[in-house]
Every structure is written in C-alpha cells, then in structure tokens.
MIPA-313224 format. One record per residue: x, y, z of N, C-alpha, C in turn. Coordinates in steps of 0.02 Angstrom, whole numbers, plus 32768, in hexadecimal, padded with zeros to 4 digits. Layout:
<nodes>
XYZXYZXYZ ...
</nodes>
This chain:
<nodes>
E381F92AB0B5E347F901B0A3E357F8B8B0B2 E32AF896B0D6E333F850B0E6E324F825B0A9 E344F7EBB0A4E336F7BDB06DE2FBF78FB07D E2DDF794B0B9E2A3F76CB0CAE266F786B0A5 E23FF758B088E200F769B067E20AF79CB02F E241F796B00CE24DF7C1AFD2E251F797AF93 E249F7B8AF5BE254F796AF1CE279F7C5AEED E296F7AAAEB8E2BCF7D0AE88E294F7D3AE47 E27CF80EAE36E25EF817ADF4E296F829ADC4 E2A0F801AD91E2D5F811AD62E2C0F806AD1A E2E4F828ACEFE2D3F825ACA8E314F82BAC80 E316F80CAC47E34FF814AC1AE336F82CABD6 E361F84DABB3E355F85EAB6DE38AF839AB45 E374F816AB11E3A1F7ECAAEBE39FF7FEAAA1 E3D0F7E5AA7DE3D3F7EFAA35E3AEF7B8AA0F E38DF78CAA32E367F756AA13E34BF728AA47 E32CF6F2AA32E305F6C7AA5FE32AF689AA77 E363F678AA5AE382F638AA68E3B7F63DAA9F E3AAF61FAADBE3DBF622AB11E41EF602AAFD E454F622AB12E495F607AB03E4AFF616AABE E485F633AA94E49AF645AA50E491F68FAA44 E454F6A9AA4FE449F6F0AA46E461F717AA83 E47DF751AA78E49EF778AAACE46DF798AADC E47CF795AB1DE458F7BCAB4FE477F801AB50 E44FF835AB45E468F87AAB40E462F8A1AB81 E42DF893ABA7E41FF8BAABE3E401F88DAC19 E414F899AC57E3F8F876AC91E3E2F8ABACC3 E3A4F8A6ACDAE38BF8D5AD0DE364F8AFAD41 E367F8C7AD7FE345F8A4ADB6E32FF8D5ADEC E2FBF8C0AE10E2E0F8E6AE48E2D4F8B6AE81 E2E7F8CAAEBEE2D8F8A2AEFAE298F8BEAF19 E265F894AF20E226F8AAAF3EE219F885AF7F E206F8ABAFB3E1F7F88EAFF4E1ADF895B006 E183F8ABAFD6E13CF8B6AFE0E12DF8EFB011 E15EF915B026E154F94AB057E16FF98EB040 E1ACF98EB027E1CCF9CCB011E1A7F9E9AFD5 E19BFA2BAFD3E17CFA49AF97E1A1FA34AF58 E17CFA27AF23E19AFA0CAEE6E1D1FA3BAECD E1C6FA7CAED0E1F7FAABAEB6E237FAADAEDF E238FA8DAF1AE273FA8DAF45E296FA49AF48 E27EFA19AF22E29CF9D6AF24E2E1F9D6AF05 E30FF9ACAF1EE352F9A7AF01E34EF98BAEBA E371F9ABAE8CE373F995AE46E3BBF989AE2F E3C1F95EADFEE403F94BADE4E3FDF948AD98 E430F963AD75E42FF961AD2CE476F95BAD12 E480F92FACE1E4BFF92BACBDE4B1F91EAC73 E4DAF93CAC48E4DDF92CAC02E519F8FEABF7 E510F8CDABCAE544F89BABC0E568F8A8AB7E E5A9F8AFAB84E5D4F8BEAB4BE5ECF87DAB2A E5D9F872AAECE5EEF836AAC7E61CF84BAA8E E64FF823AA82E67BF831AA49E653F82EAA09 E625F7FFAA04E5F7F7F9A9CBE5B2F7EAA9E6 E580F811A9D2E53BF805A9E6E51BF7D4A9B4 E4FEF79FA9CEE4DAF76FA9A5E490F779A9B1 E46BF788A97BE424F796A985E3FCF790A946 E3BBF79EA94EE38CF79DA916E37FF7E5A900 E36AF7EDA8C2E35BF830A8A8E324F852A8D0 E2F1F82BA8E3E2B9F849A907E2CFF864A94B E2F3F83BA972E308F850A9B5E338F88AA9B1 E368F888A984E398F8BEA97EE376F8FFA969 E344F8FAA93DE31FF935A92AE2F9F953A965 E2DCF928A98EE2B7F940A9C9E2E6F965A9F9 E322F949AA03E350F968AA32E373F9A5AA16 E372F9ADA9D4E387F9EDA9B8E355FA23A9CC E315FA11A9D0E2E1FA41A9E5E2E5FA50AA2F E2F3FA1DAA59E2F5FA29AAA2E333FA50AAB7 E367FA51AA8DE3A4FA75AA9EE3DAFA4BAABC E3CDFA0AAAC8E400F9E0AAE7E43DF9D9AABA E433F9D0AA7AE46DF9C9AA4DE496FA09AA49 E474FA42AA4DE498FA82AA4CE4C2FA8AAA8C E4A5FA75AAC5E4CCFA78AB03E50AFA4CAAFF E503FA11AAE3E53CF9E4AADBE56FFA01AAAA E557FA20AA76E583FA3DAA44E5ACFA77AA61 E58CFAA1AA8AE5ACFADDAAA2E5D3FAD3AAE2 E5C4FA9EAB07E5E5FA93AB47E625FA6CAB40 E647FA66AB78E685FA3FAB7BE67DFA0AABB1 E695F9CDABA5E692F999ABDAE6B1F9B2AC1A E691F9A2AC52E6A6F9B5AC95E69AF9FFACA5 E680FA26AC76E675FA6DAC83E63DFA76ACB6 E64FFA8CACF2E61EFA97AD26E5FCFA57AD3C E617FA1EAD28E5F9F9DEAD3BE5BAF9CDAD17 E5A5F9F7ACE6E565F9EBACC5E56BF9B8AC8C E5A3F9BAAC68E5AEF98DAC31E5E6F95DAC45 E5D6F91DAC46E605F8EBAC5FE608F8B0AC2F E638F885AC39E63AF847AC13E605F817AC2E E5EBF7EBAC04E5BAF7BAAC1DE5D4F792AC58 E614F781AC57E632F759AC8CE630F77BACD0 E629F7BDACD1E62AF7E3AD0FE5E4F7EBAD2E E5B0F7DAAD09E56CF7E8AD20E55BF7C5AD61 E56CF785AD68E55BF760ADA4E579F780ADE2 E5B8F793ADDEE5D9F7B1AE18E5BCF7F6AE28 E5AFF81FADF5E592F861AE01E54DF85CAE20 E524F82EAE06E4E1F826AE22E4E5F809AE68 E514F7DBAE73E51EF7C0AEB6E531F7F6AEE7 E55DF825AED3E571F85CAEFEE535F888AF10 E509F895AEDFE4CCF8BBAEEBE49FF897AF1E E497F856AF16E46DF830AF44E48CF830AF8A E4CDF828AF8EE4EFF829AFCFE4E3F86CAFF3 E4E7F8A2AFCEE4DCF8E5AFEAE495F8EDB004 E467F8C7AFE8E420F8CFAFFAE405F894B022 E430F875B04AE418F846B07DE421F7FDB070 E438F7E9B034E442F7A3B026E48AF792B03A E495F78AB07BE4D9F78BB096E4F0F749B0B3 E4CAF715B0ACE4DFF6D4B0C6E4D9F6CDB111 E4B9F6FDB132E4AFF6F8B17BE4E2F722B1A1 E4D2F72FB1E1E4FBF75BB20AE542F741B213 E54CF700B211E58EF6E5B21FE5B8F6DBB1E1 E59EF6EEB1A7E5C1F6E0B169E5FFF70DB162 E637F6EFB152E675F714B149E697F702B107 E672F6E1B0DBE68FF6CAB09CE688F6FBB063 E689F6E2B026E689F70BAFEBE642F720AFD7 E63EF750AFA9E5FDF763AF8CE5DCF726AF6D E603F700AF49E5E8F6C5AF28E5C9F694AF5A E5EAF688AF91E5D0F65AAFC4E593F676AFE6 E593F6B7AFF5E55BF6D6B018E51CF6D5AFED E522F6ECAFB0E4E7F6F3AF85E4CEF6AFAF6E E4FBF680AF5FE4E5F63FAF47E4C3F616AF7D E4C6F62DAFBCE4A3F60AAFF2E458F619AFF0 E443F649AFC8E3FDF65BAFBFE3E5F643AF7B E3B0F61BAF7AE38FF60BAF3BE35BF641AF2F E364F669AEFCE33BF6A4AEF2E2F7F693AED6 E2C5F6B4AEF1E281F6B0AED8E279F6E5AEA2 E273F6D0AE64E273F6FEAE2BE22CF70EAE14 E225F74AADF9E1E6F75FADDBE1F5F77FAD98 E1C6F779AD6AE1CDF799AD29E19CF77BACF8 E18FF7A0ACC2E163F787AC8DE18AF754AC64 E173F716AC64E194F6DFAC42E1D9F6D1AC5E E1E3F6E0AC9FE226F6DBACBBE240F693ACBC E213F662ACC8E22AF61CACCBE23DF601AC87 E217F614AC53E222F5F7AC11E254F61FABE7 E260F65EABF8E28BF687ABCEE2C8F6A2ABF4 E2BDF6CBAC27E2F4F6EFAC47E325F6C0AC6B E30AF692AC94E337F666ACB9E361F639AC8B E344F61AAC57E36FF5F3AC2AE3A6F61CAC09 E398F65BABF9E3CBF685ABDAE403F695AC0B E3F2F6AAAC49E428F6BEAC76E450F683AC8E E432F648AC90E459F60DACA3E490F5FDAC71 E489F615AC34E4BCF60AAC00E4F3F63FAC02 E4ECF673AC2AE520F6A6AC2FE55AF68AAC59 E596F68DAC40E5CFF671AC65E5D5F68EACAC E5DFF662ACDCE5EAF672AD23E5AAF686AD48 E574F693AD26E538F6ADAD48E51FF67DAD7D E519F63DAD6BE4FCF60CAD99E52CF5FBADD2 E56BF610ADCEE598F608AE07E583F633AE42 E560F66AAE33E54BF699AE66E500F696AE74 E4D8F68CAE40E490F697AE44E46BF656AE36 E43EF643AE65E413F609AE5CE3CBF61EAE65 E3A0F60CAE36E359F61CAE39E330F5DFAE4D E2FEF5EAAE77E2CFF5B5AE8AE2A8F59FAE4D E294F560AE4CE26EF547AE12E227F564AE0F E20EF57CAE48E1CDF59EAE48E1D8F5E9AE3E E1AEF608AE15E1B6F64FAE05E173F673AE0A E176F6B5AE0CE13BF6DFAE08E136F6FBADC1 E100F6EDAD9FE0F4F708AD5CE0B0F72AAD5D E0ADF76BAD4DE06DF78EAD51E03AF779AD1C E050F757ACE8E022F743ACB3DFE5F71DACCC DFEEF6E5ACF0DFB4F6C0AD0ADF8AF6E8AD3B DFA9F718AD5EDF83F741AD8EDF4EF76CAD6B DF5BF77DAD2BDF2EF7AAAD06DF0BF786ACCC DF0EF744ACCEDEECF71CAC9BDEA1F721ACA2 DE7EF72CAC6BDE35F730AC6ADE1BF6FAAC39 DDFEF6C4AC53DDE7F68EAC26DDB1F6A4ABF6 DD8EF6DBAC05DD5AF6F3ABD8DD77F71AAB9D DDB5F731ABA4DDD3F75CAB72DE10F73EAB50 DE33F712AB73DE75F6FCAB5CDE76F6B6AB40 DE9CF6ADAB0ADEA9F66AAAF1DEE9F64DAB10 DF11F677AB2EDF4DF662AB50DF5FF695AB86 DF99F68CABA5DFAEF6BAABD9DFBBF6FFABBB DFA0F735ABD9DFA8F778ABBBDFF0F790ABBE E002F7BDAB8FE045F7D9AB8EE04AF811ABC2 E086F82DABC9E092F85FABFEE067F89CABF3 E060F8B3ABB6E038F8EEABA8DFEFF8E4ABBD DFD3F8AAABAEDF8EF89CABC2DF87F899AC0E DFB7F87AAC30DFB6F878AC79DFB6F8BEAC96 DFE1F8EAAC7BDFE4F92EAC94DFA2F953AC8A DF84F949AC50DF44F96AAC41DF0EF952AC72 DF0CF911AC7FDED9F8F6ACADDEE4F90CACF5 DF23F91CAD05DF32F934AD49DF26F97FAD50 DF14F99FAD19DF08F9E8AD1BDF48FA10AD18 DF7DF9F2ACFDDFBEFA14ACF7DFCBFA26ACAE DFFEFA4FACA2E012FA60AC5FE027FA20AC3B E005FA10AC03E011F9D0ABE2E04CF9D2ABB2 E06DFA0BABACE0A7FA0FAB7FE0E3F9ECAB9F E0FCF9B8AB7DE135F992AB96E175F9B2AB7C E1A3F9C2ABAAE1DFF9E6AB97E212F9BBAB73 E212F979AB80E245F94BAB66E28BF960AB7C E28FF97AABB9E2CFF983ABDBE2CAF95DAC1C E302F940AC32E2FEF90CAC65E2E5F924ACA9 E2FDF95DACC2E2E7F974AD04E29FF98AAD02 E28AF9AFACCFE245F9C6ACCBE215F98BACC5 E226F959AC9EE1FBF91EAC99E1F9F8F8ACDB E231F8F6ACFFE232F8D5AD41E206F8FAAD72 E207F93DAD70E1DCF964AD9CE192F95AAD8B E183F954AD4BE13DF947AD37E125F904AD54 E150F8D2AD55E13EF891AD72E131F899ADBD E15BF8BFADE0E150F8CCAE27E10BF8ECAE32 E0FAF91DAE0AE0BAF93FAE11E080F90EAE05 E087F8E4ADD2E052F8B4ADC3E049F881ADFB E080F867AE15E07CF837AE4CE05BF856AE89 E071F893AE9BE055F8B3AED6E00AF8C0AECE DFF6F8DAAE94DFAFF8E9AE8ADF85F8AAAE8A DFA0F874AE6DDF7BF835AE6BDF72F819AEB2 DFA0F828AEDFDF9EF80EAF23DF83F842AF55 DF6CF87AAF3CDF4EF8ADAF68DF81F8D2AF93 DFBFF8D7AF7ADFF4F8F9AF9FDFFEF93FAF80 E007F970AFABE00FF9B5AF94E04FF9BEAF6C E04DF9ECAF3BE089F9FFAF17E0B1FA35AF3B E090FA55AF6BE0B0FA8DAF90E0D2FA76AFCF 
</nodes>
C-alpha cells in the first residue's frame, strides 16, 4: 500500500480524560487509501502494560465491560507482541507503518525512526485532535517516531445537522445517520474502522 493520499484512522482507550496523567490502555489504528475494501485494510492494535493504572471509576468500569482490563490481567507483556510497555508503542507503530509503505522513499537506508518520522501523518478519528493526539503525545518515546499533521479528519462535523443538533454529534449519532450500526464498541480498532466507514460514506466512497 502506498503512503500517497492515505490517512491514519486511530483511536485510544484510556483510564480517564487527562493526558499525561490517566493511563492509555489500548491503541488501535487503520490505514485507509480510499480504495481498498474496508475489511481488507491494514490494522494495528496494542494493549499497554502499566505497573500501575491511573484512572477514573467511570472509565475503568467501562473497560471492565469491554474486556480490555481482563485482557491486560490475563496476558503477559511482550506475549505475541500484543501487550507491550508504553515506551515501546512508538517503535511498534512505526514498524507497522514502515511495512505498509511509509518508508522514507526509495533511497532510504536509515532506521525505522528516520523513515517513519519523515512522514507527517494525516490523522482521522472522533475527537482525535482534542483527545487522542494529546494523550499519545504524552506517551514516552511516541513522538520520536510519530508526527501528526495539525489538520485532521473528524466525522462529527460531516454529520452535523443544524436542525437537530446543539453541538457536534457523537460517534453513535454519526453512525446512525450514515445508516450503519450505531452501537459503539469502545475498542480501538473497531472504533477506528467505524471512522473510516463514516469518512468514506460522507465523501461518496465505496466501503467495498
């Protein structure tokens, strides 16, 4: 997959709302090129292992329901590469991007870090600019590998209805208006895929 005309839909699940204080528990991402069928797009997922999770009762209760806390409880760091330290996330995600075309150009012979950081990623997600990006920028080492453009794709304004809404609609409302299943999974890859579907439908691009 070429990195031209692509964007990264990504989502995080956290133990609370405050960047740099509340723990990021899960990171998921999808690379979309507006051409590949949605079900065949490259996806990336990692759970982050913290010695101590800092969070709010509400967020921790929600993630007990989604199963993320159970996965962290039952898994082992580095097991199959799924559960990693927060410090490893930038390099792992960089390796995924490198594998999928973010390679620094044909003549590049340097490191993963150099190749991937040569691309300023176009990010998409629900509230990605105000929530997800500030959180991941606080993860140690992440910004050494990954840089996001200041402009982002957010499906909320695409599905805003001034006759119905007092503010930008939430993800569930956007999905309903797009004719999709409005149940939000609150897991990072599934929510990232929902954003891809919303962006494509808003722009008249096929999901197949």
